[in-house]
N, C-alpha and C positions, 0 to 999 in steps of 0.2 A: 331395281339395280342401282340407279343413280342415287336414290335416297340412302341406301345402305352404304354406298361408297362415301357419300358426303358425311355421314355419321362417323365412319371410321377415320376419315381425315380430321374431322373436328375433335375427335377424342384423342388424337395422336399429339404428343408433345413436340413433334417434329414438323418441319415444313415439307409439304408434298406437292410435287408437280406430276401430272399424269396425262396420258391420252389412251383412249380405247377406240379402235377403229375396226369396222367390219370390212375386211378386204374383199370379200365376195361381192359386196355392193359398192365398195369404195366410199363408205359413209363413216364420217367421224361421229362416234356415238357419245363420247364424253371427253371433254378437255378441261383441264384445270391448271392455271398458271402456264399456259402453253409457251408464251413468248419470253418469259423471264429466263435469263441464262444462269447456269450454275456450273460448278466443277464437274467435268465430265468423268473424272477418274478413267477407268479402262474402257469406257464406252467409245472413246476416241479411236480405239484399235479397229473398229469396224469400218469407218471411212478410210482409215489407213490401208486396210486389206483391199478395198475396192480401188484405191489410188494406185497401189503397187501392181495389182493385176492389170489395170489400165496401162500402166507403164510397160509392163512385160509384154502385153499384147501389141501395143503400138510399135515397140522396138524389136518385135519378133524374137524375144528372148525365150529361153526354155525354163520351165519350172524346175528342171533338173540341174540347172546351172548351179555351180558351187560358189558360195560367198565365204570370204575369209573373216574370221571372228578374232579380234584381238583380246587377250586377257583383260585389257583395260575396259573392254565392253561388258565384261561380266558384272551383273548387278543382282540384287536379291530377287526372290520370287521368280526363279527361272530354272527350268530343267536343263537349259543350255549351260548355265553356270554350274549347276550341280554336277554335270558330266564333264565340265571343263573342256567343252568343245572348242576347237579353233577353226572349224569350217562346218558349213551346213548348206543344204540346197534352199533355193527360194521356197519350194513347196513345203519343206519341213519347217522353215521359219514362219511362214504364213499360218500353217496349221497350229504350231505351238503358240503363236501370238494370240489366237482365239481360244483354242481348246483348253489351255491351262493359263491363259492370260500372261504368257511369258514376257517378262520385261526386257530381257536381253535381246530376244528375237525382235521385239518391237523397235528397240533402239538401233539395231543393225539395219533394219529395213528403213527406218527414218533416214539414216545416212546414205542409203542408196540414191534417193531422189532429193533429199533436203526438205526442210520445213516449208520453204516458200512454195515449192512445187505442190506439196500436200495441201497447204491452205488455198492455193489457187484452184486445185482440183475440188476441194470442198465447196468453194464458191460456184464452180462450174456446174456441179450437180444440184445446186439450189439450197445448200446449207447456209443459212444466213447468220447463225449464231455460233457455229462450230469453229473453233480456233485452236491450233496446236502451237503452244508457246514454250514448252519445255519437254525434255525427254523423260522417260519413266525413271522413277527413283531419284530424280534431281532435287534433292531436299533443299539445296541452297537456293535454287530458283523459287521453289515453293515457299520458303521462309520469307522471300522478298515479295510474296503475293503474286508471283508470276505462275499462272496455272493454265491448264487446258480447259476449254469451256464448250458447252453445248446448251441446247434447250429441248424441251419436250416437243415443240413444233418441228425442230430439225430432225429429231429421232423418228417422229411419225412420218415425215417426208422420206427419210432415208429408207426405212423399212418397207414403205409402200413401193419404192423403186426396186428394192431387192426382191420383193414378192412378185412384182410385175416383170422382173427379169429384163429390164430395158437398158441397163447401164453398160453392159459388156457383151461380148459374144455369147452365144448360147451355152457353150461348154463352160465358160468362166462364170456365167451367171449361176449355173447349176452348182459349180464348185463352191461359190460363196455360201449358198444355202446348205450344202453338204457340210462345210466346215463349221458353220454356225450351229448345225444340228448335232455336232459332235462335242460341244462344250461339256466339260465334266462337272461344272458347278450347278447344282440344282437346289440350292437352299432358299430360294426366294419364290420365283413365279410358279414352280412346280412343288413347292414345299408341302402343300396340303391336298394335292391331287392324287387320287388313288388310281385313276385310269392311266394306261400307258399311251399318253398323247405325244405326238411329235412336236417338238419345240425347237425352232431355230432362233438362238438368242445370244445375248452377251450381257454379262454382269459388270459392274464397276463399283469399287468401294475404296474409301479412305477412312481415316478415323472419324470424320464428321459427315460422310456421305455414304449412301448405299443405293445402288440402282440395279434394275434388271429390265431389259427391253427385248422383245422378240415377236416371232410369228408363231401362232398356234395353227397347226394343220389338223382339222378334225372332220369327222364324218358329217357333221351338221353344218359347219361354217368355218371358213378360214378367217382368222382375225389377228390383229397385232395390238400390242399394248405395251406401255412402258410406265413404270413407277420409279420416280426419282426422289429420294428422301434426303433432305439436307438438314443442317443443324443437329446432326445425330450425336447422341452421347452414349448410346448402347447399340452396337452394330447388329447384334442378334435380335434385339427387339425390333429394329428397323426391318430386318429380313422377315420376321414374323408378320409385320404389318403388310409387307408386299405379298406374302403368302395368303393372307386373309383377303386382301383386295382382289388378288388373282382368282381365288376360289369363288368369290361372289360373281365375277364375270363369267367364269367357266360354267358355273351352275346355271346362270341365266341363258347364256348363248348356246351352250351345248346340251346340258342335261334337260332343260325344260323345252327348248325349241327342237332339239334333235332327237329326243327320246333317250332311252337308256341303253340302246343297242350299240 
């Protein structure tokens, strides 16, 4: 498996960061460029999800509480904006933020607690390289080189904690996995998988990056993996690469070790 993955990386014109971890044994199987940071794109929305649920839990707020949305908050790539909504519940915003990577929902949630709170929370749960520095669709900040960052090491650590369900109360830990399992974008990690496998994951993409990271729950083994492609010039080509890498891992960990059943 490692040799095939190394070959795919070497043949790619892009820069690849990755981790593959057996969650059943808590063993890191493969890591490549683990500590180098890169633009997180929408991967940042997963630690934001955890931080908001922690805030809701600590302050005994209700997921059904309604938040006001100003028309000034509406940005592109958002079903909130499409519907021109001026209010929504915590629950709806959290789900849309992950399920369709909704940018308006994300920005409204950022404003609830502020960037400083979020970055402090990221540090608190052990994310060393993850930093929120701009809102979604803030092209002016991005043009200045101000971007949100993370690393393969941080994503491996984050998804291990999500799998172990140690960050929040039992009901909220399960909610995180449920929401991640409902994401509607499957053109990377599951791109070439025929089996109906459960995947709790989040994608992230900009013009020059494509990422997908998540947890596979299978009959043979539970494992997490993330592929983070940078210096991208063709986003679909990058997603095809993630799909090929993912299939190599699935075939090795599930098909060969777990049988065909």
